C-alpha positions as CSV (number, residue, x, y, z in Angstrom):
1,M,22.6,-103.9,-153.7
2,V,21.8,-101.5,-156.5
3,S,24.7,-99.3,-157.6
4,F,24.7,-96.6,-160.2
5,S,26.9,-93.8,-161.3
6,G,25.7,-90.2,-161.9
7,I,26.6,-90.8,-165.6
8,T,23.7,-93.2,-165.9
9,P,20.9,-90.6,-165.4
10,A,23.0,-88.0,-167.4
11,I,22.7,-90.1,-170.6
12,S,19.1,-89.1,-171.3
13,D,15.9,-88.1,-169.6
14,N,14.7,-91.7,-170.1
15,M,17.7,-93.1,-168.3
16,A,17.1,-90.5,-165.5
17,Q,13.5,-91.8,-165.1
18,I,14.7,-95.4,-165.2
19,T,17.3,-94.7,-162.5
20,L,14.8,-93.0,-160.3
21,L,12.3,-95.8,-160.7
22,A,14.9,-98.5,-160.0
23,C,15.9,-96.6,-156.8
24,K,12.3,-96.3,-155.6
25,K,11.6,-100.0,-156.2
26,A,14.8,-101.1,-154.6
27,K,14.1,-98.8,-151.5
28,G,10.6,-100.3,-151.3
29,R,12.1,-103.8,-151.1
30,G,14.7,-102.8,-148.5
31,I,17.7,-103.1,-150.9
32,T,20.7,-100.9,-150.3
33,I,21.4,-98.3,-152.9
34,S,24.8,-96.8,-153.7
35,C,25.6,-93.9,-155.9
36,D,28.9,-92.5,-157.2
37,L,27.8,-89.0,-158.1
38,N,30.5,-88.9,-160.9
39,Y,29.4,-85.5,-162.4
40,R,30.3,-84.9,-166.0
41,S,29.7,-81.4,-167.3
42,K,29.9,-82.7,-170.9
43,L,26.8,-84.8,-170.3
44,W,24.5,-82.3,-168.6
45,S,24.4,-78.9,-167.0
46,S,24.8,-78.2,-163.3
47,E,21.1,-77.2,-163.2
48,K,19.8,-80.4,-164.8
49,A,22.1,-82.5,-162.7
50,N,20.9,-80.8,-159.5
51,K,17.3,-81.3,-160.4
52,V,17.6,-85.0,-161.3
53,M,20.2,-86.0,-158.6
54,S,18.4,-84.1,-155.8
55,E,15.4,-86.4,-156.4
56,I,17.4,-89.6,-156.9
57,C,19.6,-89.0,-153.9
58,K,16.6,-89.2,-151.6
59,Y,16.8,-93.0,-152.0
60,V,20.5,-93.4,-151.8
61,D,22.1,-95.3,-148.8
62,I,25.7,-94.9,-149.8
63,C,26.9,-91.8,-151.5
64,I,30.4,-91.5,-153.1
65,A,31.5,-88.0,-154.1
66,N,34.4,-85.6,-154.6
67,E,34.6,-81.9,-154.6
68,D,34.0,-81.6,-158.3
69,D,30.7,-83.6,-157.9
70,A,29.6,-81.4,-155.0
71,V,30.3,-78.2,-157.0
72,G,29.0,-79.5,-160.3
73,I,25.8,-81.1,-159.0
74,F,24.9,-79.2,-155.9
75,G,26.7,-75.9,-156.4
76,L,28.5,-76.2,-153.1
77,D,31.2,-73.6,-152.6
78,A,33.4,-74.1,-149.5
79,S,35.3,-70.8,-150.1
80,N,32.6,-68.8,-148.3
81,S,32.7,-71.1,-145.2
82,D,35.0,-70.9,-142.2
83,K,35.0,-74.7,-142.0
84,E,37.6,-77.0,-143.5
85,K,36.7,-77.6,-147.1
86,N,35.9,-81.3,-146.9
87,S,34.0,-81.0,-143.7
88,Y,31.8,-78.3,-145.2
89,I,31.2,-80.3,-148.4
90,A,30.4,-83.4,-146.4
91,E,27.9,-81.6,-144.2
92,E,26.2,-80.0,-147.2
93,L,26.1,-83.3,-149.1
94,I,24.4,-84.9,-146.2
95,K,21.7,-82.3,-146.4
96,C,21.2,-83.1,-150.1
97,S,20.9,-86.8,-149.4
98,L,18.5,-87.1,-146.5
99,T,18.4,-90.9,-146.3
100,S,22.1,-91.7,-146.8
101,R,23.7,-93.9,-144.2
102,W,27.2,-93.5,-145.5
103,L,29.0,-90.7,-147.3
104,H,32.4,-91.2,-148.9
105,L,34.0,-88.0,-149.9
106,Y,37.3,-88.0,-151.8
107,G,39.5,-85.0,-151.8
108,E,43.1,-83.9,-151.5
109,Q,44.4,-87.4,-151.4
110,K,42.3,-88.5,-148.5
111,L,39.0,-90.1,-147.9
112,L,36.5,-88.8,-145.5
113,S,34.1,-91.6,-144.7
114,Q,31.2,-90.8,-142.4
115,H,28.6,-93.1,-141.1
116,L,25.3,-91.3,-140.6
117,S,22.6,-92.3,-138.2
118,S,19.6,-94.0,-139.9
119,S,17.4,-91.1,-138.7
120,Q,19.2,-88.6,-141.0
């Protein structure tokens, strides 16, 4: 398994490229990839995080996130939705990470863990 935090590609452009390359190589070898989005606004802007993580998340099998990550990286805003906040965020994160098989979303003292079909 290859695991990384969103902090790793935030350190520098070089680390973002290394993280993407590692994910591509691992995926090519059938290795499971997990990512804790772990957005830190002091390390990079939302725009930069979105650009980089949108590409990297295409290779992620297990995605771990919370509401701050969803807002900071993907600009998700549940306030305009009629759905329950965590359900909305989970659905939108799934759209951002097309190959993920598992999504773990932490929020409001509960964990939403959703197994996704491999066809997603």
